[in-house]
Every structure is written in structure tokens, then in C-alpha cells.
TORKOL-4160 file (C-alpha; in steps of 0.2 Angstrom, whole numbers, padded with zeros to 4 digits, m for minus):
434
<pt num="1" X="0131" Y="0026" Z="0035"/>
<pt num="2" X="0126" Y="0033" Z="0051"/>
<pt num="3" X="0115" Y="0048" Z="0041"/>
<pt num="4" X="0109" Y="0035" Z="0029"/>
<pt num="5" X="0104" Y="0023" Z="0043"/>
<pt num="6" X="0094" Y="0040" Z="0052"/>
<pt num="7" X="0087" Y="0044" Z="0034"/>
<pt num="8" X="0079" Y="0027" Z="0031"/>
<pt num="9" X="0072" Y="0027" Z="0048"/>
<pt num="10" X="0063" Y="0042" Z="0047"/>
<pt num="11" X="0056" Y="0037" Z="0030"/>
<pt num="12" X="0047" Y="0019" Z="0039"/>
<pt num="13" X="0041" Y="0034" Z="0052"/>
<pt num="14" X="0036" Y="0044" Z="0036"/>
<pt num="15" X="0027" Y="0031" Z="0026"/>
<pt num="16" X="0016" Y="0026" Z="0043"/>
<pt num="17" X="0010" Y="0043" Z="0047"/>
<pt num="18" X="0005" Y="0047" Z="0031"/>
<pt num="19" X="m0003" Y="0029" Z="0026"/>
<pt num="20" X="m0010" Y="0033" Z="0043"/>
<pt num="21" X="m0016" Y="0053" Z="0042"/>
<pt num="22" X="m0024" Y="0056" Z="0023"/>
<pt num="23" X="m0030" Y="0046" Z="0009"/>
<pt num="24" X="m0018" Y="0038" Z="m0001"/>
<pt num="25" X="m0027" Y="0027" Z="m0014"/>
<pt num="26" X="m0029" Y="0037" Z="m0029"/>
<pt num="27" X="m0047" Y="0036" Z="m0036"/>
<pt num="28" X="m0044" Y="0030" Z="m0053"/>
<pt num="29" X="m0041" Y="0008" Z="m0051"/>
<pt num="30" X="m0052" Y="0009" Z="m0035"/>
<pt num="31" X="m0067" Y="0000" Z="m0036"/>
<pt num="32" X="m0058" Y="m0010" Z="m0052"/>
<pt num="33" X="m0065" Y="m0027" Z="m0040"/>
<pt num="34" X="m0081" Y="m0023" Z="m0045"/>
<pt num="35" X="m0081" Y="m0023" Z="m0062"/>
<pt num="36" X="m0077" Y="m0043" Z="m0059"/>
<pt num="37" X="m0096" Y="m0051" Z="m0056"/>
<pt num="38" X="m0095" Y="m0070" Z="m0053"/>
<pt num="39" X="m0108" Y="m0077" Z="m0058"/>
<pt num="40" X="m0121" Y="m0082" Z="m0045"/>
<pt num="41" X="m0127" Y="m0100" Z="m0040"/>
<pt num="42" X="m0147" Y="m0100" Z="m0037"/>
<pt num="43" X="m0148" Y="m0118" Z="m0030"/>
<pt num="44" X="m0130" Y="m0123" Z="m0025"/>
<pt num="45" X="m0127" Y="m0139" Z="m0018"/>
<pt num="46" X="m0117" Y="m0135" Z="m0003"/>
<pt num="47" X="m0120" Y="m0131" Z="0015"/>
<pt num="48" X="m0112" Y="m0116" Z="0020"/>
<pt num="49" X="m0103" Y="m0126" Z="0038"/>
<pt num="50" X="m0096" Y="m0138" Z="0023"/>
<pt num="51" X="m0086" Y="m0124" Z="0013"/>
<pt num="52" X="m0066" Y="m0127" Z="0018"/>
<pt num="53" X="m0054" Y="m0111" Z="0014"/>
<pt num="54" X="m0040" Y="m0119" Z="0019"/>
<pt num="55" X="m0025" Y="m0121" Z="0007"/>
<pt num="56" X="m0006" Y="m0129" Z="0005"/>
<pt num="57" X="0006" Y="m0115" Z="m0002"/>
<pt num="58" X="0024" Y="m0115" Z="0003"/>
<pt num="59" X="0025" Y="m0129" Z="0014"/>
<pt num="60" X="0013" Y="m0124" Z="0025"/>
<pt num="61" X="m0006" Y="m0127" Z="0029"/>
<pt num="62" X="m0017" Y="m0112" Z="0030"/>
<pt num="63" X="m0035" Y="m0110" Z="0035"/>
<pt num="64" X="m0038" Y="m0098" Z="0020"/>
<pt num="65" X="m0028" Y="m0092" Z="0005"/>
<pt num="66" X="m0025" Y="m0076" Z="0011"/>
<pt num="67" X="m0009" Y="m0066" Z="0018"/>
<pt num="68" X="m0004" Y="m0050" Z="0029"/>
<pt num="69" X="0004" Y="m0042" Z="0014"/>
<pt num="70" X="0023" Y="m0032" Z="0019"/>
<pt num="71" X="0020" Y="m0019" Z="0028"/>
<pt num="72" X="0034" Y="m0010" Z="0038"/>
<pt num="73" X="0050" Y="m0015" Z="0053"/>
<pt num="74" X="0068" Y="m0006" Z="0056"/>
<pt num="75" X="0061" Y="0009" Z="0065"/>
<pt num="76" X="0056" Y="0011" Z="0084"/>
<pt num="77" X="0038" Y="0008" Z="0085"/>
<pt num="78" X="0035" Y="m0003" Z="0070"/>
<pt num="79" X="0039" Y="m0018" Z="0083"/>
<pt num="80" X="0021" Y="m0017" Z="0089"/>
<pt num="81" X="0013" Y="m0015" Z="0072"/>
<pt num="82" X="0023" Y="m0032" Z="0067"/>
<pt num="83" X="0019" Y="m0041" Z="0085"/>
<pt num="84" X="0001" Y="m0038" Z="0082"/>
<pt num="85" X="m0001" Y="m0045" Z="0065"/>
<pt num="86" X="0008" Y="m0058" Z="0067"/>
<pt num="87" X="m0001" Y="m0063" Z="0084"/>
<pt num="88" X="m0016" Y="m0062" Z="0073"/>
<pt num="89" X="m0011" Y="m0073" Z="0060"/>
<pt num="90" X="m0004" Y="m0086" Z="0070"/>
<pt num="91" X="m0019" Y="m0088" Z="0080"/>
<pt num="92" X="m0031" Y="m0089" Z="0064"/>
<pt num="93" X="m0017" Y="m0100" Z="0054"/>
<pt num="94" X="m0013" Y="m0089" Z="0038"/>
<pt num="95" X="0002" Y="m0079" Z="0036"/>
<pt num="96" X="0011" Y="m0064" Z="0032"/>
<pt num="97" X="0026" Y="m0054" Z="0025"/>
<pt num="98" X="0037" Y="m0039" Z="0035"/>
<pt num="99" X="0042" Y="m0021" Z="0027"/>
<pt num="100" X="0061" Y="m0022" Z="0016"/>
<pt num="101" X="0073" Y="m0029" Z="0030"/>
<pt num="102" X="0088" Y="m0016" Z="0023"/>
<pt num="103" X="0088" Y="m0007" Z="0039"/>
<pt num="104" X="0089" Y="m0020" Z="0051"/>
<pt num="105" X="0105" Y="m0027" Z="0039"/>
<pt num="106" X="0111" Y="m0009" Z="0040"/>
<pt num="107" X="0109" Y="m0007" Z="0058"/>
<pt num="108" X="0108" Y="m0023" Z="0069"/>
<pt num="109" X="0100" Y="m0012" Z="0084"/>
<pt num="110" X="0082" Y="m0014" Z="0074"/>
<pt num="111" X="0083" Y="m0032" Z="0069"/>
<pt num="112" X="0071" Y="m0036" Z="0083"/>
<pt num="113" X="0056" Y="m0026" Z="0076"/>
<pt num="114" X="0059" Y="m0041" Z="0063"/>
<pt num="115" X="0063" Y="m0054" Z="0073"/>
<pt num="116" X="0046" Y="m0051" Z="0084"/>
<pt num="117" X="0036" Y="m0058" Z="0070"/>
<pt num="118" X="0042" Y="m0075" Z="0070"/>
<pt num="119" X="0043" Y="m0077" Z="0091"/>
<pt num="120" X="0024" Y="m0069" Z="0092"/>
<pt num="121" X="0022" Y="m0082" Z="0076"/>
<pt num="122" X="0031" Y="m0099" Z="0078"/>
<pt num="123" X="0023" Y="m0108" Z="0064"/>
<pt num="124" X="0015" Y="m0097" Z="0051"/>
<pt num="125" X="0019" Y="m0093" Z="0035"/>
<pt num="126" X="0032" Y="m0077" Z="0034"/>
<pt num="127" X="0040" Y="m0068" Z="0021"/>
<pt num="128" X="0057" Y="m0059" Z="0023"/>
<pt num="129" X="0058" Y="m0045" Z="0011"/>
<pt num="130" X="0073" Y="m0037" Z="0002"/>
<pt num="131" X="0073" Y="m0023" Z="m0012"/>
<pt num="132" X="0077" Y="m0026" Z="m0030"/>
<pt num="133" X="0087" Y="m0012" Z="m0033"/>
<pt num="134" X="0102" Y="m0016" Z="m0020"/>
<pt num="135" X="0099" Y="m0035" Z="m0016"/>
<pt num="136" X="0110" Y="m0040" Z="m0030"/>
<pt num="137" X="0123" Y="m0031" Z="m0024"/>
<pt num="138" X="0121" Y="m0038" Z="m0006"/>
<pt num="139" X="0133" Y="m0053" Z="m0002"/>
<pt num="140" X="0125" Y="m0070" Z="0000"/>
<pt num="141" X="0128" Y="m0069" Z="0017"/>
<pt num="142" X="0118" Y="m0053" Z="0019"/>
<pt num="143" X="0103" Y="m0063" Z="0009"/>
<pt num="144" X="0103" Y="m0077" Z="0021"/>
<pt num="145" X="0104" Y="m0067" Z="0037"/>
<pt num="146" X="0086" Y="m0059" Z="0031"/>
<pt num="147" X="0079" Y="m0074" Z="0030"/>
<pt num="148" X="0086" Y="m0080" Z="0045"/>
<pt num="149" X="0080" Y="m0065" Z="0053"/>
<pt num="150" X="0061" Y="m0072" Z="0055"/>
<pt num="151" X="0065" Y="m0090" Z="0050"/>
<pt num="152" X="0056" Y="m0085" Z="0034"/>
<pt num="153" X="0049" Y="m0097" Z="0024"/>
<pt num="154" X="0053" Y="m0089" Z="0006"/>
<pt num="155" X="0061" Y="m0071" Z="0001"/>
<pt num="156" X="0051" Y="m0057" Z="m0006"/>
<pt num="157" X="0060" Y="m0046" Z="m0019"/>
<pt num="158" X="0052" Y="m0031" Z="m0019"/>
<pt num="159" X="0049" Y="m0020" Z="m0037"/>
<pt num="160" X="0047" Y="m0001" Z="m0035"/>
<pt num="161" X="0053" Y="0008" Z="m0048"/>
<pt num="162" X="0042" Y="0019" Z="m0046"/>
<pt num="163" X="0043" Y="0022" Z="m0027"/>
<pt num="164" X="0062" Y="0024" Z="m0029"/>
<pt num="165" X="0062" Y="0038" Z="m0044"/>
<pt num="166" X="0050" Y="0048" Z="m0033"/>
<pt num="167" X="0058" Y="0047" Z="m0016"/>
<pt num="168" X="0070" Y="0060" Z="m0011"/>
<pt num="169" X="0081" Y="0049" Z="m0007"/>
<pt num="170" X="0078" Y="0035" Z="m0020"/>
<pt num="171" X="0090" Y="0025" Z="m0028"/>
<pt num="172" X="0082" Y="0020" Z="m0045"/>
<pt num="173" X="0094" Y="0009" Z="m0051"/>
<pt num="174" X="0090" Y="m0010" Z="m0057"/>
<pt num="175" X="0103" Y="m0014" Z="m0069"/>
<pt num="176" X="0110" Y="m0032" Z="m0065"/>
<pt num="177" X="0096" Y="m0038" Z="m0056"/>
<pt num="178" X="0087" Y="m0050" Z="m0071"/>
<pt num="179" X="0105" Y="m0057" Z="m0072"/>
<pt num="180" X="0106" Y="m0059" Z="m0055"/>
<pt num="181" X="0089" Y="m0067" Z="m0052"/>
<pt num="182" X="0095" Y="m0085" Z="m0051"/>
<pt num="183" X="0111" Y="m0084" Z="m0041"/>
<pt num="184" X="0099" Y="m0075" Z="m0028"/>
<pt num="185" X="0089" Y="m0090" Z="m0029"/>
<pt num="186" X="0101" Y="m0102" Z="m0026"/>
<pt num="187" X="0108" Y="m0087" Z="m0011"/>
<pt num="188" X="0094" Y="m0086" Z="m0002"/>
<pt num="189" X="0092" Y="m0107" Z="0003"/>
<pt num="190" X="0072" Y="m0104" Z="0001"/>
<pt num="191" X="0060" Y="m0099" Z="m0014"/>
<pt num="192" X="0061" Y="m0080" Z="m0019"/>
<pt num="193" X="0045" Y="m0072" Z="m0026"/>
<pt num="194" X="0047" Y="m0057" Z="m0036"/>
<pt num="195" X="0034" Y="m0041" Z="m0029"/>
<pt num="196" X="0031" Y="m0027" Z="m0036"/>
<pt num="197" X="0023" Y="m0013" Z="m0025"/>
<pt num="198" X="0009" Y="m0004" Z="m0032"/>
<pt num="199" X="0011" Y="m0005" Z="m0052"/>
<pt num="200" X="0008" Y="m0022" Z="m0056"/>
<pt num="201" X="0015" Y="m0033" Z="m0066"/>
<pt num="202" X="0013" Y="m0035" Z="m0085"/>
<pt num="203" X="0013" Y="m0054" Z="m0096"/>
<pt num="204" X="0029" Y="m0048" Z="m0105"/>
<pt num="205" X="0037" Y="m0043" Z="m0088"/>
<pt num="206" X="0032" Y="m0062" Z="m0084"/>
<pt num="207" X="0034" Y="m0072" Z="m0099"/>
<pt num="208" X="0053" Y="m0064" Z="m0100"/>
<pt num="209" X="0053" Y="m0072" Z="m0081"/>
<pt num="210" X="0045" Y="m0088" Z="m0083"/>
<pt num="211" X="0064" Y="m0097" Z="m0087"/>
<pt num="212" X="0070" Y="m0090" Z="m0071"/>
<pt num="213" X="0071" Y="m0097" Z="m0055"/>
<pt num="214" X="0061" Y="m0088" Z="m0046"/>
<pt num="215" X="0046" Y="m0097" Z="m0037"/>
<pt num="216" X="0033" Y="m0084" Z="m0043"/>
<pt num="217" X="0024" Y="m0066" Z="m0041"/>
<pt num="218" X="0017" Y="m0055" Z="m0028"/>
<pt num="219" X="0010" Y="m0046" Z="m0042"/>
<pt num="220" X="0005" Y="m0029" Z="m0031"/>
<pt num="221" X="m0005" Y="m0021" Z="m0045"/>
<pt num="222" X="m0010" Y="m0003" Z="m0045"/>
<pt num="223" X="m0028" Y="0000" Z="m0034"/>
<pt num="224" X="m0021" Y="0003" Z="m0018"/>
<pt num="225" X="m0010" Y="0011" Z="m0006"/>
<pt num="226" X="0001" Y="0021" Z="m0019"/>
<pt num="227" X="0019" Y="0026" Z="m0014"/>
<pt num="228" X="0018" Y="0038" Z="m0027"/>
<pt num="229" X="0007" Y="0047" Z="m0017"/>
<pt num="230" X="0017" Y="0043" Z="0001"/>
<pt num="231" X="0034" Y="0050" Z="m0007"/>
<pt num="232" X="0025" Y="0063" Z="m0017"/>
<pt num="233" X="0018" Y="0070" Z="0003"/>
<pt num="234" X="0035" Y="0069" Z="0008"/>
<pt num="235" X="0042" Y="0081" Z="m0008"/>
<pt num="236" X="0041" Y="0099" Z="m0008"/>
<pt num="237" X="0037" Y="0097" Z="m0027"/>
<pt num="238" X="0025" Y="0092" Z="m0037"/>
<pt num="239" X="0038" Y="0080" Z="m0047"/>
<pt num="240" X="0026" Y="0063" Z="m0041"/>
<pt num="241" X="0009" Y="0071" Z="m0046"/>
<pt num="242" X="0005" Y="0065" Z="m0063"/>
<pt num="243" X="0011" Y="0046" Z="m0058"/>
<pt num="244" X="0001" Y="0045" Z="m0040"/>
<pt num="245" X="m0013" Y="0034" Z="m0052"/>
<pt num="246" X="0003" Y="0024" Z="m0062"/>
<pt num="247" X="0001" Y="0006" Z="m0065"/>
<pt num="248" X="m0006" Y="m0010" Z="m0071"/>
<pt num="249" X="m0022" Y="m0014" Z="m0059"/>
<pt num="250" X="m0021" Y="m0029" Z="m0052"/>
<pt num="251" X="m0039" Y="m0037" Z="m0059"/>
<pt num="252" X="m0028" Y="m0032" Z="m0076"/>
<pt num="253" X="m0010" Y="m0037" Z="m0065"/>
<pt num="254" X="m0016" Y="m0054" Z="m0062"/>
<pt num="255" X="m0025" Y="m0060" Z="m0076"/>
<pt num="256" X="m0010" Y="m0053" Z="m0087"/>
<pt num="257" X="0003" Y="m0063" Z="m0078"/>
<pt num="258" X="m0010" Y="m0078" Z="m0076"/>
<pt num="259" X="m0009" Y="m0079" Z="m0097"/>
<pt num="260" X="0010" Y="m0083" Z="m0098"/>
<pt num="261" X="0014" Y="m0091" Z="m0080"/>
<pt num="262" X="0009" Y="m0108" Z="m0071"/>
<pt num="263" X="0019" Y="m0101" Z="m0056"/>
<pt num="264" X="0011" Y="m0096" Z="m0040"/>
<pt num="265" X="0002" Y="m0079" Z="m0039"/>
<pt num="266" X="0000" Y="m0071" Z="m0023"/>
<pt num="267" X="m0014" Y="m0055" Z="m0028"/>
<pt num="268" X="m0012" Y="m0040" Z="m0019"/>
<pt num="269" X="m0017" Y="m0021" Z="m0023"/>
<pt num="270" X="m0031" Y="m0013" Z="m0017"/>
<pt num="271" X="m0040" Y="m0030" Z="m0011"/>
<pt num="272" X="m0055" Y="m0022" Z="0002"/>
<pt num="273" X="m0064" Y="m0039" Z="0010"/>
<pt num="274" X="m0067" Y="m0057" Z="0008"/>
<pt num="275" X="m0077" Y="m0052" Z="m0008"/>
<pt num="276" X="m0060" Y="m0047" Z="m0017"/>
<pt num="277" X="m0049" Y="m0060" Z="m0010"/>
<pt num="278" X="m0061" Y="m0072" Z="m0018"/>
<pt num="279" X="m0063" Y="m0063" Z="m0036"/>
<pt num="280" X="m0044" Y="m0062" Z="m0037"/>
<pt num="281" X="m0045" Y="m0082" Z="m0032"/>
<pt num="282" X="m0056" Y="m0085" Z="m0047"/>
<pt num="283" X="m0047" Y="m0074" Z="m0059"/>
<pt num="284" X="m0030" Y="m0084" Z="m0057"/>
<pt num="285" X="m0022" Y="m0079" Z="m0041"/>
<pt num="286" X="m0014" Y="m0094" Z="m0029"/>
<pt num="287" X="m0018" Y="m0083" Z="m0013"/>
<pt num="288" X="m0022" Y="m0066" Z="m0009"/>
<pt num="289" X="m0014" Y="m0054" Z="0000"/>
<pt num="290" X="m0020" Y="m0036" Z="0009"/>
<pt num="291" X="m0012" Y="m0023" Z="0019"/>
<pt num="292" X="m0019" Y="m0007" Z="0020"/>
<pt num="293" X="m0037" Y="m0012" Z="0029"/>
<pt num="294" X="m0024" Y="m0019" Z="0043"/>
<pt num="295" X="m0013" Y="m0007" Z="0046"/>
<pt num="296" X="m0024" Y="0005" Z="0059"/>
<pt num="297" X="m0031" Y="m0012" Z="0068"/>
<pt num="298" X="m0012" Y="m0015" Z="0067"/>
<pt num="299" X="m0008" Y="0000" Z="0077"/>
<pt num="300" X="m0020" Y="m0005" Z="0092"/>
<pt num="301" X="m0019" Y="m0025" Z="0097"/>
<pt num="302" X="m0021" Y="m0038" Z="0089"/>
<pt num="303" X="m0037" Y="m0042" Z="0094"/>
<pt num="304" X="m0042" Y="m0028" Z="0081"/>
<pt num="305" X="m0031" Y="m0037" Z="0068"/>
<pt num="306" X="m0043" Y="m0053" Z="0070"/>
<pt num="307" X="m0057" Y="m0047" Z="0071"/>
<pt num="308" X="m0054" Y="m0039" Z="0053"/>
<pt num="309" X="m0046" Y="m0055" Z="0046"/>
<pt num="310" X="m0061" Y="m0065" Z="0053"/>
<pt num="311" X="m0073" Y="m0054" Z="0045"/>
<pt num="312" X="m0064" Y="m0056" Z="0028"/>
<pt num="313" X="m0063" Y="m0076" Z="0031"/>
<pt num="314" X="m0081" Y="m0075" Z="0034"/>
<pt num="315" X="m0083" Y="m0067" Z="0019"/>
<pt num="316" X="m0073" Y="m0079" Z="0007"/>
<pt num="317" X="m0084" Y="m0091" Z="0013"/>
<pt num="318" X="m0098" Y="m0082" Z="0010"/>
<pt num="319" X="m0093" Y="m0081" Z="m0009"/>
<pt num="320" X="m0087" Y="m0098" Z="m0011"/>
<pt num="321" X="m0104" Y="m0103" Z="m0005"/>
<pt num="322" X="m0114" Y="m0093" Z="m0017"/>
<pt num="323" X="m0104" Y="m0099" Z="m0032"/>
<pt num="324" X="m0108" Y="m0117" Z="m0025"/>
<pt num="325" X="m0090" Y="m0120" Z="m0022"/>
<pt num="326" X="m0084" Y="m0132" Z="m0007"/>
<pt num="327" X="m0067" Y="m0129" Z="m0007"/>
<pt num="328" X="m0053" Y="m0117" Z="m0016"/>
<pt num="329" X="m0050" Y="m0131" Z="m0031"/>
<pt num="330" X="m0071" Y="m0127" Z="m0035"/>
<pt num="331" X="m0070" Y="m0113" Z="m0032"/>
<pt num="332" X="m0057" Y="m0110" Z="m0045"/>
<pt num="333" X="m0069" Y="m0116" Z="m0059"/>
<pt num="334" X="m0081" Y="m0102" Z="m0056"/>
<pt num="335" X="m0085" Y="m0091" Z="m0073"/>
<pt num="336" X="m0084" Y="m0074" Z="m0072"/>
<pt num="337" X="m0092" Y="m0057" Z="m0082"/>
<pt num="338" X="m0077" Y="m0043" Z="m0081"/>
<pt num="339" X="m0086" Y="m0024" Z="m0085"/>
<pt num="340" X="m0082" Y="m0009" Z="m0090"/>
<pt num="341" X="m0063" Y="m0003" Z="m0089"/>
<pt num="342" X="m0058" Y="m0021" Z="m0084"/>
<pt num="343" X="m0066" Y="m0029" Z="m0099"/>
<pt num="344" X="m0058" Y="m0014" Z="m0111"/>
<pt num="345" X="m0040" Y="m0020" Z="m0103"/>
<pt num="346" X="m0042" Y="m0036" Z="m0106"/>
<pt num="347" X="m0050" Y="m0034" Z="m0124"/>
<pt num="348" X="m0037" Y="m0022" Z="m0127"/>
<pt num="349" X="m0025" Y="m0033" Z="m0122"/>
<pt num="350" X="m0027" Y="m0051" Z="m0132"/>
<pt num="351" X="m0034" Y="m0059" Z="m0114"/>
<pt num="352" X="m0050" Y="m0061" Z="m0122"/>
<pt num="353" X="m0055" Y="m0069" Z="m0140"/>
<pt num="354" X="m0066" Y="m0056" Z="m0146"/>
<pt num="355" X="m0081" Y="m0060" Z="m0156"/>
<pt num="356" X="m0084" Y="m0049" Z="m0171"/>
<pt num="357" X="m0096" Y="m0034" Z="m0169"/>
<pt num="358" X="m0109" Y="m0041" Z="m0180"/>
<pt num="359" X="m0120" Y="m0055" Z="m0185"/>
<pt num="360" X="m0109" Y="m0070" Z="m0181"/>
<pt num="361" X="m0106" Y="m0064" Z="m0164"/>
<pt num="362" X="m0126" Y="m0065" Z="m0161"/>
<pt num="363" X="m0127" Y="m0081" Z="m0169"/>
<pt num="364" X="m0113" Y="m0089" Z="m0162"/>
<pt num="365" X="m0113" Y="m0082" Z="m0144"/>
<pt num="366" X="m0129" Y="m0073" Z="m0138"/>
<pt num="367" X="m0129" Y="m0053" Z="m0136"/>
<pt num="368" X="m0124" Y="m0040" Z="m0126"/>
<pt num="369" X="m0106" Y="m0035" Z="m0120"/>
<pt num="370" X="m0095" Y="m0040" Z="m0105"/>
<pt num="371" X="m0080" Y="m0055" Z="m0103"/>
<pt num="372" X="m0083" Y="m0072" Z="m0097"/>
<pt num="373" X="m0069" Y="m0081" Z="m0091"/>
<pt num="374" X="m0067" Y="m0097" Z="m0102"/>
<pt num="375" X="m0061" Y="m0111" Z="m0089"/>
<pt num="376" X="m0053" Y="m0123" Z="m0105"/>
<pt num="377" X="m0042" Y="m0110" Z="m0111"/>
<pt num="378" X="m0037" Y="m0098" Z="m0096"/>
<pt num="379" X="m0045" Y="m0081" Z="m0105"/>
<pt num="380" X="m0060" Y="m0074" Z="m0103"/>
<pt num="381" X="m0072" Y="m0071" Z="m0120"/>
<pt num="382" X="m0079" Y="m0056" Z="m0124"/>
<pt num="383" X="m0097" Y="m0052" Z="m0131"/>
<pt num="384" X="m0098" Y="m0039" Z="m0145"/>
<pt num="385" X="m0110" Y="m0025" Z="m0140"/>
<pt num="386" X="m0125" Y="m0028" Z="m0153"/>
<pt num="387" X="m0136" Y="m0016" Z="m0148"/>
<pt num="388" X="m0129" Y="0004" Z="m0139"/>
<pt num="389" X="m0143" Y="0001" Z="m0124"/>
<pt num="390" X="m0142" Y="m0016" Z="m0118"/>
<pt num="391" X="m0130" Y="m0027" Z="m0111"/>
<pt num="392" X="m0132" Y="m0045" Z="m0108"/>
<pt num="393" X="m0117" Y="m0048" Z="m0098"/>
<pt num="394" X="m0116" Y="m0066" Z="m0099"/>
<pt num="395" X="m0110" Y="m0078" Z="m0113"/>
<pt num="396" X="m0108" Y="m0096" Z="m0113"/>
<pt num="397" X="m0099" Y="m0107" Z="m0127"/>
<pt num="398" X="m0112" Y="m0117" Z="m0140"/>
<pt num="399" X="m0127" Y="m0107" Z="m0134"/>
<pt num="400" X="m0139" Y="m0100" Z="m0146"/>
<pt num="401" X="m0150" Y="m0086" Z="m0141"/>
<pt num="402" X="m0170" Y="m0084" Z="m0147"/>
<pt num="403" X="m0174" Y="m0075" Z="m0162"/>
<pt num="404" X="m0168" Y="m0057" Z="m0160"/>
<pt num="405" X="m0186" Y="m0047" Z="m0155"/>
<pt num="406" X="m0191" Y="m0033" Z="m0165"/>
<pt num="407" X="m0187" Y="m0016" Z="m0158"/>
<pt num="408" X="m0168" Y="m0015" Z="m0150"/>
<pt num="409" X="m0174" Y="m0004" Z="m0135"/>
<pt num="410" X="m0190" Y="m0013" Z="m0130"/>
<pt num="411" X="m0193" Y="m0018" Z="m0113"/>
<pt num="412" X="m0200" Y="m0033" Z="m0119"/>
<pt num="413" X="m0181" Y="m0037" Z="m0127"/>
<pt num="414" X="m0172" Y="m0031" Z="m0111"/>
<pt num="415" X="m0182" Y="m0041" Z="m0097"/>
<pt num="416" X="m0187" Y="m0054" Z="m0106"/>
<pt num="417" X="m0173" Y="m0063" Z="m0119"/>
<pt num="418" X="m0170" Y="m0080" Z="m0113"/>
<pt num="419" X="m0152" Y="m0090" Z="m0120"/>
<pt num="420" X="m0156" Y="m0108" Z="m0121"/>
<pt num="421" X="m0143" Y="m0122" Z="m0121"/>
<pt num="422" X="m0143" Y="m0139" Z="m0131"/>
<pt num="423" X="m0156" Y="m0150" Z="m0118"/>
<pt num="424" X="m0167" Y="m0133" Z="m0117"/>
<pt num="425" X="m0163" Y="m0125" Z="m0101"/>
<pt num="426" X="m0163" Y="m0107" Z="m0100"/>
<pt num="427" X="m0146" Y="m0102" Z="m0093"/>
<pt num="428" X="m0149" Y="m0082" Z="m0092"/>
<pt num="429" X="m0161" Y="m0070" Z="m0090"/>
<pt num="430" X="m0154" Y="m0052" Z="m0097"/>
<pt num="431" X="m0153" Y="m0037" Z="m0087"/>
<pt num="432" X="m0147" Y="m0019" Z="m0089"/>
<pt num="433" X="m0131" Y="m0013" Z="m0083"/>
<pt num="434" X="m0129" Y="0003" Z="m0082"/>
């Protein structure tokens, strides 16, 4: 047991060192949120001072739908990081998760690295954390001990098959977890969420779990810190290299899970700022979560963490004001366009209603390409690409475009098309997307 304890502690040190010391975010999905464009409201009926980001989540009132994602704990020095994060979320009225608590269950001498979170954040929303590859093998008393250790409001079970596969000390065996989920939910004494750690959750998985007692999902999509990269840097071979950018991107995972489930969703994986958080809420998230942008500040002080979080919260309020949303409920009605790879993913996975390529598409839905949300169906609608050198990038039900002008590539067509609704009011002017 001593060797195993030492191995776990060593991994914790390695993870923090590697995450702080190099680029652990593969480029493939790094900018995925740039492919989600919210429809701007040029004439909003809202004052910035009136924008209210507060929500109720897991029995706590949050000042914003924003959490600090699980990062660390279980090794000397990690208590400093957790304490700084906890002090910041307590003061700002937010919530946070902690890293896997298995080390503390194995070695009570490191429990303080987790307990300090509740000590510094007596009122904040806190999420406990246990690994999916071993939680179903634990005694009910061990599961409750993890929850009680930080006075948690909920328990996250992290699903990290990719990490376990490439980790030198990995345990890639999840057999028995799914059938044990209901029992774990009963034993935990608090709501239980399933949390991916960078590979995302598909609609097939979410649909299969819909009848389970799990409270919700923390989708942990690809696009943020890659544990394949981190564990790959701990290896002396190239085993992990092909899997550095493996997974379902966060935007796509969010659309997938929301298409089959009404359960709460925490959007995590590659959120960089407050606007990304706003976009995730529009796409269907209940709350947003970020970790990497806060890790380095958390090694310094709680004030540094607070500065980042205050900026993120202000960015969220700015984004809401720009779409005429006074509160989070109104924000969820915002229309959006998917571009590029995210639109392609949504279309290929059946998450959008595809219009025909020619003729009917132009008559019923207008010109251009992209995808726009349909608040009524919970899906977005893709618009056929009628012209190879032009994309209107906007769609609305029931709108009929003006007659097609002469010349596909004419500048008058690119810059003067106006789609009008039934009452004759213009709703959009074309713009060329690269």
C-alpha cells in the first residue's frame, strides 16, 4: 500500500508540474467556441447594470452559472491551490470541485489537502470527486467519507478511460460501473454527476444512462487540457501520441447530450473566458466550468484567482447584454449560428435539421450555410450552401429571401441581400464568411 500511495502522490505532482510547464491543449479543438456565433441584438432593451447572472444550482444560490473545475488535492502543496480557489469562490458566491479524493481515502494523512476547501469556503457549492474505475469497488462508507471530507453538496464520478489507458499506472477497467450507478447514487447521500475528463460524452451514452439515478453530467469535452498529453509526457515512449486530440469536442458533446437529456449539464473542457461560458449556456448547459485558466493564479494567491473570475463574470454579463438577455432564463432563448467543423459535426450526427441542397432550401429557408438554433425543437437548423463563394450564415423559420440576383459572385449580391419577414421588416443583411 505504501508503494501505491507514493505512486498516487507522484502522479499528482507530475500532473501539476506538466500542466504548468507546457502546452497541454492540442490545437484541433482549441478554438471550437469561435465557431459558435450568437445573434447580436443591435437595439437591446436592457441596461448593463440590470443584467442578473444568478442561478440556483444543487441547492445553492450562485452569483453566476460558473464553477471552478476539479484540479487537484492529495499531495503536499496542493492544499495551497485548493485553499486559494476556495477563498475566491466563497467571496464571489460561486462553486468548485476538487481533484480525485482516492489518495485521501488510501492515506488519511493527506485529507487536509481536501478538507481545507470547506474550511475556506463554508457556504460555497462544493463537488466531491471519485474515479469511475474504482468507485464501484468501494464500500458505501468510503463513498460517504469522500463526501463528508469536504462537506460536499454533490459527488462527481470521473470517467477517464483514455487517461487510464495511457497512464503508466493506469487501471483501464470500468466493467461493473454502469450497473452499480443506482446503488452508488443511493449510498452517496448527495446528488451524483458523471464527469468526463477531456473526451466528452456522446448522445448514445447519455441516452443509455437517462433512466439511471444520476443527477446530471459534467461533459468534460475535448478542447481543453488533455490528460493524454499529460500522461504522454510521463511516459518514455510514443504510445499516447495518436490520442492527444482524441474525443468529442465540448461544443459537440453539449449539443449531443442536451439532444437526449433534460438533466443538468456542466459544460467543461476548453472554456477560455466568459463569452465561451455564455455560449455554452445558450447551447444548453446548466452551468459552465473552467479549470486551466485558474491553475497558475491559484498557485499564487486567492486574489489572483478572484481577478480572473471577476473578469470572466463581467464578460458573461457583457455577452448577455449583447443578446438582450436580462437573466439566464432569457439567455437560453438566444439564437446562434454554428460554423465550420462544429456545424459539420452537428449535421453529420443528426443534431440539425438539414435543408435540401438546392431549390427548396432557397425557397423555404434562405441562402447560405451554417446552422441556427431552433428554440422550439432544441436543435439547430443547417442552411444549404447554395453558392460556393458565399454564406449568409443566418436562418429563421418562415422567412422568404428576395429573388436571387444575377451573378453568384456579384458584390451586390454579397453585400445587399436582405431577408424579410412576413411583416416586411428586414431581419438580416448578408456578410461573407471566410
